[in-house]
N, C-alpha and C positions, 0 to 999 in steps of 0.2 A: 504494500500500500504506500502510495506517495501522497503525503499530506502537505499542503501549502498553508502556512500560518500567516495570516494577513492582519496587520495592525493599521486601522484607518488613520486618516490625517486629522490633526487638530486644527481648528480655526485659529485665527489670531486673537488670543486672549491674554490676560495677565500671566497665566501659567505657561503659555507656550514659549515665552522668552525669545520669540522669533527674531526680534530686532537686536538682541544682544548676542545671540549665538554666533553670527558671522565674525565678531571680533576675535573669537577663539578658533575660527575655522571649523565650527561644529554645525551639525544639521538638526539635532534634536537634543532635548534636555536629558532624557533618560531612555534606556531601552525598554521594550515591553516585557516586564518581568513576568506578568501573568502568562503570556503565551510561551515564554521560554520555560516556565515551570510546567505548563501543560505538555510541552514537547517532551520533557523528561519523564512524564507519566505515561507517555505512549510507548508501545513496544519498541525495543531496540532494533528489531528487524524492519521496522517501517523506515522509509526514507522521508526526511523532513527538510523543509526549506522555509526560511522566514523572510517576509517582505514587510518592512516598516515603511509605510507611505510617507512618513515624516522625514525619511532618509533617502528613499529612492522610489521611483514610480513602479507600479505593478505592470509588468510587461506581458504581452501575449504569450511569450515563450514560457513564462512562469505558469500560466494557466494551461498551456499545452502539456507541460510536464506533469501536472497534478492529476490525482484521482479524486481527491476531495479537498475542499477549502475550509479551513477553520478561521473564523473571525472572532475577535474579542475587542472590547473597548468600553468607553464610557458614553453617556448620553450625548455629550458635546461632540462626539465623533460620529453621531448618527447620520448626518447627510453624506459624509464620505463613505460610511459603511453601506448605506442603502445603494449608492451608485455602484460600488464594487460587488455587492451581492448580485445585483441585476446583471452586471457584466459576466460574472462567473456562470450564472444560470443560462445566459444566452449561449454559452459554450458547452452547455450540457453537463456542467459539473455539480455535484452534490455540495450543498453549503450548510455549515454548522456554525451557530453563533452562541457564544457564552460571554461571561463577564458581567459587570454591573449593568450594562445596557439590556441584557437579557432579564435580569432580576427586576428591572423597571418596566418590563413588557413594553418597550418603546415601539411605536408604530414604524420606525425606520427599519426594523428587522422583520416586518410582517411577511416579506417574500422569501425569507430563509426557509430551507427545507426542514431543518432540525434546530431546536433551541434547547440549550442546556442551562437551566435556571438553578442557581445555587453554586456552591463551591465545588470545584471540579474533582477534587481528590476521591470522593466517594462514588462519582458517576462515570469516570473515565473507563474503568474495566468493563462495565456494561455497554457503554457506547462503542468501545473497541470491538467487543464480541459481536455486536449487532452489525457494525460496518463490515467486518470480515465475512459475516454470514449473508450480508446483503438485505437485511430486514431491519431497517432503522426506524424507530418511533419518531413522530413529529416533535415530541417534547419529552425532556428528561428533567424531573424535579425531585430534589431530595431535601427534606427539611432539616435533617440532622446536620450539625456543625462538626466537621471533622477534627480529629486530633492532629495538631500541626507537627507532632513529633515524627511523623512519617513522610513529611514533604521532602522530595528529593532536591538535590542541587539543580539549579536551572541550567538549561543547555546553552551556556554562554557562547559556545563555539558557533552557534547559528547567527550571532549578531556581529556586526562590524563595530567593535567597541570604540574605535578612534573617531567615529562619527558623532559620539555623544559627549556632552559636557560633564556628566556624572553617571555613576552606576547606582543601581537600586538593590536593596536588600530588605526583606520583610522579616520582622521578629514576631509580631503579634497581629491578630485580627480581633476586632470588637472594641467596644468602649463602655465603661461603666455608667456613663451619664445619660441624661434623658432629653437632650436638646430637641425641641419640637420640630425644627426644620431639617434635622439630620437623617439621612438614609442609611448611615453606617450601622447604627444599632438595629435597623430593620433587616439589613442584609447579613451582617456578621455577628449580631447579638450583643447583649450587654455584659456578658462574662468574657473578658479578654482572654483569648487562648494564645499561648506562646510556643515558639520552638524551643528546643533545649539549647542552652548556651553553646554546646558542642556543634550544633548545626550552624549557628551563626559564625563561629570560628572557622568552620569548614568553608563557608561561603566567602569569608575574608581570604582564606588561603587560596581559593579558586581565583578570585579577582587578582590577588598578588601574583599568582603563577601565570596568569594571562598577561601580566605586564601592566596592569592598571595602576596608575598613580594619580591621586587627585581626589575630588569630592565623591563621597558615597552617601546616598540618601537612604536612611532607614524609613521606609515608606509607610510605616504604621500610621493609622489615622490618629492614634493617641499612644505614643511610645511608652508613656508612664501609666497607661490604663491598669496594668498589673504591676504595681510598684515592687512587690515582693520578688517577682521574677526578674524585673529589671535590675534590682540590686544584687541579684545573683550573677547576672550577665556582666555588669559594668566592670567589676574588678578583673574579670578574665579578658575583657576588651582592652582595658588599660595595659595589662601584661602583654597581650598580643601586639598592641601598637608599639610598645616600648621595644619588644624583641625584634620587631621589623622596622625600627627607626621611623615610626610614624609616617607611613606611606599614604595615608588617607586623611582627609578632613571630613568630619561627619556632620550631617544635617538631618533633622527630623521634625516631626509635628508632635505637639504635646498640649495638654490642658494647662490652664493658667495656674493650677495648684502646684505646678512645678516650683513656683517661687516660695512655697511653704516648706520646702524640704532642702535645707542647706547641704546635707550630706549627699543627696542625689545630684544637686547642682555641681558640687565639688567633683564627684566622680565623673559626671558628664564632661566637665572641663578637662579633667585628667585624661579622659579617653579621646580628647581632641574633637569634641562637638564644638562647632563654630557658629552654627545658626540653628534656631528653632522657630517653627511657625506656630503661633498661638491664635486660637479663635477668640478674640476679644469681643467682637461683634458691635458693641455699643457702650458708651458711658452712661446711657439712660437706665437707671435702676429698674424702673417699671417695665421697660422692654425686656430686660434680662429675666425678670420674674415671669413675664408673659411667655417667653420661650423656654422656661424652666432651666435656664443656664445658671443654676444656683452656685456652681463652683466658682463663678466669677464674682460672687457677692461676698465671699468669705474674707477677702483682703482687698485693700485699696488697689485699684487697677494700675494707677501710675507707679505706686510703690512696687508692685509686683514686677512690672516691666523693668524698672531700674535695678531691682535686685538681681535679675537675670543678666542684664547687660553689664552690671558691675562685675560679674563673674567672667567676663570676656566672651560671652555668648550673645551674638546678635539676635534680636527679636525681629522677626518678620510676622506680620499680623493680618488677620482678616477682620473686616468690618462690614456691617449690614445696615441698610436703611429700608424702611417699609413696614416695620412692626406696627401693630395696631396702636400701641401706646407711645409711639414716637410723637413728641411735641413739635410744633412748628419750627422751633429753633434747633432741631436735631442736626441739621446740616452744619451749622456753625459750631455746634458742640462736638461733632465728629472731627471737623477740621482742627479745632483747638486742642482736642485730646491728642490727635496725631502729632501736632506740633510739640505739645508739652512732653509727650512720651518719647519724642525724637526717634520715631520709627520710619526710616527711609522707605522700606518696602512695605507699603500698606495697601492691601488688596481690598478695595471697597466695592461691594456689589449690592444689587437690589435683592431683597428677600424674594425667594422663589419657592414655590410649593412643589417639591420633588415627589414623584409617585410613591404611594404606600407609606409616606411618613405620617407622623401624628398631625403635622400641619396640613397635609393634603386631606386627611380624613376630616379634620375640623372644618376646613374651608368648604369642602364638598357638602358637608352637613348643613353649613350655613348658606349654601347656594352661591358661593363667591368664586368658585373656580372658573377660569375662562378657557384654558387650553393646556395641552401637554407642555412641560418645560423642556428646553434643550439642555438644561443642566450646566450652562456655561456662564461666562462673564464677559461677553462681547460688549465692549464699551460703545462702539459706534451705533449698534443696533439695540440699545438698552430698551427693554420691554418687560412687561409684567404678565404673569399667567394667572393672576387673581385680582379681584376687586379690592383695593386697599381702603382703609378707613380715611386716610388722607386723600385730598384731591389728587387725582392721577397726574395731571399736568404739573402741579406743585411738587409732587414727589420726584418726577423725572427731571424737572428743572433743578431741584435741589441736589439730586444725585450728580448731575453733570457739573454743578457748581463745585462740589467736593473734588471731583477729579481734576477739573480745570485749575483749581487752587493748589491741591497738594502735588500735582505733577507739572506745575509751572516750574521751569528750570531753576529760577532764583529761589523759590520756596523749597524745592527739593534739595538743592545743594546746601541751603541754610540748615535744613533738618538733618541732613547727612553729617554736616560739620558738628552740630550739637550732639548727635549720636556718638561720634568719635570722641568727644569730650567726656562722655559718660562711660564709654567702653573700658572695662578693666583689662588686665593682661590677658591677651587672647592667644590661643594656640596658633603656632605658625603652620600654615598649610604647606604641603610639599611643593617644591618648585618644579613646574612642568613646562615644556616648550610652548604648549598652546597658550598658557598664561602670559609668557613673555611676548608672544606675538600679539596677544590682546592688548598689552600695554602700548606697543608700537602703533597698532591700529587706532587705539583710543586717542593717543596724542595727535595723530594725523587727522582722523575723521572728526573727532569732537573738538580737539584743540585748534584746528586750522580751518575746517570746512563747515562746521555747524553754525547755525545762527544763534546759539547760546554759548559761544566760545568764551565770551567775557566772564560769564558766571562759572563756566568750567574751570578756567585758569585761576580765578579767585579761589575756588574750592581746593584745587590741587596745590597751589602755592601755600595756602593756609594749612593744609594737611601736612605738607612737607616741613613747615616751620613749627607747627604746634603738636602734631600727632605723627611724628616720623615713624614711630613704631607701628603705626596702623596705615602706612602709606599704601600697602598692597590692598588693604580693605577699601581705602578711598578710591583707588582706581577701579576696583570691582564694582563699587556702588555707582560710580560715574557711568560705567558701561551699562549696568542694569537700569539706571535712570534713563538712558537713551531709549530703551525698550518702552518704558512707560510714557516718555515724551511722545514717541511716535504713535503709540496705541491710543493716547488721549488727544491726539492732534495738537499737542502743545508745541510740537516742532515740525511744522508742515514742510519746511524746506531744508531741515538739518540733515 
C-alpha cells in the first residue's frame, strides 16, 4: 500500500508567520507532527510519502504514485483541504481525513471518502485492516482517550527539516480547565495525559541525531496541565540539555498559573525554555468569569506576566474581544494592558464559537449562532459567527483599532524595548546559520528598505546600548514584528 500524507496550506494568519519566515530562508513554522506520528503507526511494509503544502505544492506525480491519500489539519486549513480532496477524488483515489478538522465535523471535508474522528492511536489498526481488505467504513469514531505511553517516535525522515523554523514535540494532551470557548477539552479531555519522560528524551535524541539545532516547540495546549508529570520530566530535560550542550531552545503554551509556581519556572528556565504562550484573553474580570477562565483570576495579570518575564522567559499572549460582558471601553483597556505588560507578540482575535464547545452549545440554545467558524484569525477578513451583545459594527471597528494600534511600528518597537527592560537573564539559544542570515536580511530589508526604518534603527541602537545581552532577542522581535506589520496592513509598502 502506498499512502500519501497531505498537510493542507495555512492562510495568512498571526500563527503562520508567513512574512517572517523568509528572513530565515524557511517555508513553514513547524512540520506536521500529527501526520508524521500517524505515519509511524502505519505498517512498516507500507510505502509513505509526505507533502506539506506549506513547503511545496502537491504534484500530479504524487497523486499518480499513491493508492490512498491521508489528510489531516485544523479548521483554518479547511479551504485548502477541500480543494485537495476534490483533486484526489477526480483521480480516483480513496481519501481519508483525520485531525481536529474531523472532530469538528467541518463541512470542508464533506466529500472525503472516510473520516477518522478522534485520536488516531486506537483506530489506526482497524483502519489499516479495512484498507488492506478493501472494505473501509465511511466513519471511524472512538470515544476512548488513548494512553500516550504507546505513541511511537514520529517518522521525521519523511519531512525536509531544513524547510522549517522549529521542530515540534508533544508531551501531553488535554487541559484541566473549563474555558467556555475552548475545543481542546472537548477533543482531548480535561484529564491531561502525558508521555513518559523517556519518550520525550527519545524524541530529543531523534531530533539531535537528525542534525536539528534551534527552536523546539512543545506543542501541548497546556504544558503544565499535569504539573506532577511535568516536574518529573523537567529535571531529566535539564540533564539532557546540559549533556548535549544545549542544542535547542524550547517554546511552549501554558496556563497563567505558571506564575504561581517558582520552582516550575526555575526548572523551565534551566531547561532553556525561552518563550511561553499564555491565554490571557482579557483584563475585564466579568468577561473572564463569563468564560469560566477562573485560573486567570487567582493572581494579578500584570504581576503574573512580569514574574515570568523576570525569569528570562518571554511571554507571548492571546487576547479576545467579543465577550458578552465586554464594556464599551474594552478596546482601550486591551491596548493599555498590552502596553503595561510589555508583550510584543500579542495575538488579538475576535471571540469565535468553535463547534461542540460549551460556547457553541450556549449560543445555539440562545439562537445566536450564525454560521460555521473557520477557526482562524485572519485579520483582513475579520468576521463573527454569532450575534454579539455589543453592536457588531462597534465590535469590528474596535477590534481593528486594537490591531492598528499595537502593530503600528512605533508602538510595537516601544513595547518590545520595554519588554527587554523587564526580561531577566535568558537562556542563550544555539547559534545556527539561518539565524545569522536572518540578521543580515533584517538589517537590509527592515533597516534600509522598509518605510518604518527610522523606528527600526531607534529600537536596534537602543537595544545594543541598553540591552546588549538581549540583542539577539531584539533582532528576532524586529523580524516577527515585520510579520504583524504586514498582516495588519501597518506596513503597506515595507
